[in-house]
N, C-alpha and C positions, 0 to 999 in steps of 0.2 A: 250480729250481737247474740251471745249465748242466752238461751231461755232458761230461767230458773224454775224448777218444779219441785215443790216440797210436800206434795200430797198426791197419792195415786191409788187406784183400785186395781188389784191384781187378780186375775182369773187363773187359779192354780190347779194343775192336774198332775198328780203323781203317776208313775208308770204302772201299768197293769202287770200282774204276775203272769208268767208264761204257763200255758196248759201242760199238764202231765202227758206222757206218751203211753199209749196202749200198744204194746209190741210183744210178740211171742218169738223166742229165739228159735231160728230155723237153721239147721246145719245138716249136711249130708250124714246119714246114719245116726242122727239124733233127732228123731221125730218129736220127742217130748223135752225140748230144751228148756221149757218154762218161761215165765214172764221176764222181760228185760227192758221194759219201758222206763226211761229216766224221768226225773222230776223237772218241772218247769222252774225258770229262774225268777227271782224276786224282782219286782218292779223298782225303778229308781225313785229316790226321795227328792223333794224340792226343799232346798236349804238356803236360807238367807244368812249371809256372812258379812260382817263389817270389814270394809277395805279402806285404808287410810287415803287411797288415791281417788276415791269417789266422793264427790261433794254435793251431788244433786240427784233427784229421782227422775231426771229427764228421760232416761232410757225407757223407764216404765210408762211414760206418757205416750210414747210411740209404739212400744211393744208390751202391752199389759198381759199378754197370754204367756204363761209359763208352764211348760210340760216336760216332764222327765221321760227317760226312755223306758219302754216296756221290757219285761223280762222275756227271754227266748224260751220257746217250748222245748220240752225234753225230747229225746230221740231214743231209738232202739239201741241195743247193746249197752244198756245202763248208762247212757250219756245224758247228764243233767244239762239243762239249758243255761245259758249265760245270764248273769244278773244284769238288770237294766242299769245304765250309768246314772248316778245321782246328778241332779242339776243344781250346781252351786251358783247362787246369784249374789253379786256383790252390791252392797248397800252402804250408804254413808254412815259415819259415826253419829249416833244419836237417833237412829231410826226407831220409831215406835210401830209395832205391828198390832193391829186391832181386827176384830171380827167385823163382819158387815153391820152388826148391831152396836158397834162401838165398844165392846169389851176388850180390854187390853190383853193381848196374848204374851207379848214380850217387849222389853225396852232394851235395845241393843246398844250398849255403850262400850267402847274399847275395841281396838283392832283385833280381829280374830274371833270375836264373840259371834256365835251362830245359833240358829234354831231350825229345826225341821218343821216346816209349816204344812207339809203334806207327805204322808208316808206311803211308800210304794206297796202294791198288793202282794200278797203271799203267792208263791208259785204253787201250782197244783202238783199232787203226787202222781208219779207214774204207777202203772199196774204192778211193777216189781215191788214197790213200797207198800202196795195194798194187799199183797198176797199173804195168806195165813194158813193155818193147818186145815181149815174147812174150805176156804176159797183159794185153791192152790194156783189157779191161773185166771185172775180177773180179766174179764173182757172189756174193761173200761178203765178210765183214768179220771182224776179230778181236774176240774177247770181252774185256771188261775183266777185269783180275786182281783177285782178292780181297785186301782189305787184311789186314794183320797182325792176328792175334787171339791173346791170351795172358792169363795171370793173373800179376799182379805184386803184391808186398807193399810197402807204404810204412810206414815207421816214422819217428816224430818224436824227434829228439834235441835238446833245448833248447840254444839257443846262448847260454850264460851264462858270465860271466867267473868268478864265485864260486859255489860249490855248498855249501849247508849240509847237513850230514849229522848224524844223531843219532837216538836213540830217539824213539818217539812221545811227544808232550807235553813235549819238552825245551825248547820255546820258539822253534822255528825260524820259525814263522809270525809270532809276535809281533816277532821280530827284523826280519823283512822289513818289517813294517808300520811300524816306527819309522825304518827306514833309507831307505824309499822311499815312493812314493805308492800302492803296492799295498795292497789291503784284503782279505786272505785271511780265511777263517772261523777264529775263534779260540774254543776252548772248553776245559774242564778235563777232557776224557776222551780216552783214546787214539784214534788214527786219526781225529782231527777233520779233518785234511787228506787228501783223497782224490785230489788232483791236484797236480802241481808248480805252485808259485807263482813268478812272475817279476816282479822289480822293477828299476827303474833308479835308480842312486845316483850322486851327483855329490859329489866331494871335491876342492876346489881346482880344478885344471885337468883332472882325470881323471874321466871318466864311465864307469861300468861297470854291468854287469847282474848281478843276484844271484838265485839260485833255490834252492829247497829240494827235498829228495827225501823224500817222505813214506813212512812205514811201514817204516823199516829196523829189523829185529829179527834176532837170530841165525837163520840159515837163509834169509835173504832171497835170497841168490844162487842158491839151489836151488828157489825158488818159494814159500817160506813168507811169510806176510803179504802186503804190497803191494810189497815192495822190488824183486822181479824185474821187475815192470812198469815201474818208474821209475828203476832204476839207470842205464839208458841215458842219462838226461837229464843226468848229470854227466860224460859222457865228454868233452865239449868244454871243461869248466871249467879255468881257469888255476890256481885256488886252491881247496882243499877246507878247509872250516871245520867242526871238530868242536864241535857245540853240546852241552854237558854240563849236565844237570839237577842243580842242587844241592839241590833240594827233594824228590827221589824218596825214597819210603819203601818201595819194593818190597824184599823180602828177597833177599839175594844180589847186590844191585846197588850199585855205587859208581862214581864218575867214571872211575877207571882201568879197571875191568872193562868199562864201557860203551864206552870208546874202543877197548879191545882187541877187543871183539865187533864193532864197526863196521869196524875195520881188517881183521879176518878176512873179513868179507863183501866188502870192496873188493878184497882180494887174491884171493878166489875168483872174483869177477867178471872181474878182470884188466884190464890197460892203464892203471892209475891210480897206479902206484908212483912215477912221476916227478913228480907234482904236489906242490907245496909244501903243507904243513899249517899250520893255525892252530887253537889251542884256545881256545874261549870258555867260561868258567865263568859260566853264566847264573843269574839269580834271586838276586842278592846281597840283594834286599830281603826274602827270607823269613827267619824266625827261625833263628839259628845259621848262616845262609848264608855270612856273611863269614868266620866261624871255619873252616867247612869248606873254603872257598876257599883260605885260607892253607895249610891242611894239604895239600890236593890239589895246589896249585901247586908245592910243594916236591917232591912225588913225581913230577909230570909233567915237571919241569924237566930231568930226565935224558934225555928223548926229544929235546931240542934244538929243539922247536917253540915259536914265540912263544905266550905265554899271556896272555889278557885276561880280567879280571874285570869283569862289568858286570851291569846290570839293565835289561831291556827295558821294564819298567814305569816306573821312575823315570828311565831314560836315563842313569844313572851310568856312566861309562867309555865311553859310545857314541861320542863324537867321536874319542877317541884310537884306538879300534878301527876306525872308518870310514877314517881316514887311513892306517892300517896296511894295510887292505885295498887301498886305492888304490895304495899304494907297491908291494905285492906284485904286483898286476895290471900295473902299469907295467913292473916288471922282467921279468915273464914275457913281455909283449908285445915288449919289446926283445930278449929272447933267442930268441923264436919269432916272427919276422915272418910276416905273413899269406901264405898260399900259395894257389894256384889250387884251386878246389873239386875234390875227388876225383871223377873221372869215368872210368868204363871205357867206351871207345868200342867199340860193337859194329859191326863192319864186315862186312856181308853180301857174299857173292860178287857181283862186278859182273854186271849183267844180260847183258852181251855176252861173258862168260867162255865160251870154247869148249871147255874141258876137260869130259870126261864119262867115266864108267866103266860097264862092263858086268859084272855078276856074276850068279851062279846061286844062287837061294835053295834051301832044303831041299826045297821042293815042285817043283823043276825049272823054275821060272819065271825067265826071263832079265830081270833088273832093270837098267834103264838109269837112271843118276843123273847129274845135271849141271845147272847153271843154265839153259843154253839149251834143252835138250830138255824140261825140266820146265816152263819158262815157255811154250814153244810149245804144249805140250799144254793148259795152262790157257787159252790164248788161242784154241783151236780150237773151232768150233761143229761138233760131231760129227753134227748133223742135216743137214749140208750136205756133199754129196760133193766139191764143188770145194774146200771148205776142207780136207777130209781129204787130197785129193790134193796140195794145197799143202803141208800138213804133211809128207807123205811126201817131197816134193821137198826140203824143207829138211833133213829128217833124213838123206837120202841125201847131200846136198852136205856136211853136217857130218862124214860118215863113220860114222854109227851102223849102217847096214846092213852095211858092211864089217866093223865091229867085232863085230856079232852073228854073222856068218859065221865069223870067226876064233875066236870063243868056242864054236863048235860048234852053233850054232842051225840047225835044219833047217826047211824050209817047213812052216808050220802050228804051229811052236813057240810057246808062250805067252810074251808079252813084256809087261812092265809098265813104263810111264813115268809117274811121278807117281801120279795116282789112276786112270789108264786102263790096263786090261789088254786085249790083243787077240792074235789069232793072226797070227804074222808071215808075210808073203808077200814074198819078195825082189822088189825092183823090177827089172823087165826092160826099162827104157826110159831114155832120156836126157832130162833136163829141157829141153835145147835143142830137142828134137823134140816138145815139148808142143803139141798142137793144141787150141785152145779149142772148146768146144761150147756148148750151151745154158747160160744162167746157172744156177749152182748145181749143175752136173753135171760129172762127170769121166769120160771114155770108158773109163778104166782100171778104174773102179769100177761103171759103169752099163752093163749088157749091152745095153740098147736103143740106146745111143749108140755102142757099140763098132764096129759095122759101118761106119757113116757116117764115124766118126773115122778108122778105118783107111784108108778111101778118101781122106780129106783129107790124111792123113799121107803116103800114097804119092804123091799129087799134089804135095805140098810138096817131097818129096825129089827128084821128077823135075824140078820147077821149079828146085830148087837146082843140080842137075847141069847143067841147061841154062844157067843164069846163070853158073855157074863157068866154063863153056866160053866164053861171050860176054864175061864181065867179072866184076868183083868181086861176091861175094854179100853181101847185107845183109839184116837182118831186115825192112827196109822192102819187100823184094821178095817176102816170104812171102805 
């Protein structure tokens, strides 16, 4: 027997971006070939897409972990890494995507509707892309950024025009079986139906879908029986049909009280008060069924709902009831034209957003937050001093050091950006005076290179002064 699953928690991981490549072109008779490291590829996205051939979330029950492919790293000779392949996940029509806190992200209705629930990480730039007039041969490359990772909840709400509600064994499954080609399980004991059944009905020129909600009993909206799990499947229904059992012999039950109990559960669940109702008095074929139907119909007429007497077994009254459903669905569709699927667009901050803030946490750590500083930290290889120096230059140009000083930070104060915490040392240099050294080193961070670099910096300043006297200075003269 196929298991029906209409709610699942997904552990989603988008692909990580590939690392950039640090490479220097080497060729015979060309000792200064220059940087030729390629960029890393973007990580793959995780995408949910509605597929008409999928009807349950069963696959996610057994395989809740979804991971897209990582981007490939860049290579020498200016070869960029391949992008990670997107993971496209098929979901049923009517799937609602929520955050772990219950906030709706998207309501996917209609074949082909899709949403990216996890974005792949950006690939890191290779040293060829990082080269500039001052840093002609960078000895480092950027790291790829990690892809989004989160837990999301997916729930299935059946997309049906007509919803059948009623007590267990009222004959809902039998009614669907004679109205459509659906073949649900039918038996003479309560809770035979353990999953919503969906059928397609054609009446004249109108085609509509019909579904039942199993296990509705008093207290269903608060978790009793099976109703809480399946009430969501009638949220989209245009018409609700009360299927009343004329053959019940349970004490304290009668058609009117059954309808009142179901209406109380629908009201407790909420959001269904505007749907038109139709009452079906089922099982006319049982002894005394017809007499009871005449009595009940008179009492229920006061509610103002259409009432139909029929038998799913003998099919008496079925044709009239089918065309009445089609007419109710047609009117509802005319009054409620289809709208675009509900989708809440999550717009993360732009990667080039320059805004940042500096705050002090209770432990006295200066915390820098902002899209740019946090992204730059993720991209930095902290095992490479030249990469660290490049990060310091970028932060200084953005104004982070000036903001730290205004916030009261002293040399040696702890500073945290993203997942990295370090002791702050104010920058006492200008980026335009940067003097490159050995690949992967920075004279400002490496004591062994500092003396030679200071000599080169002094020579460069002297050369600048000389050229400024003779003519215009340019970086090419450095």
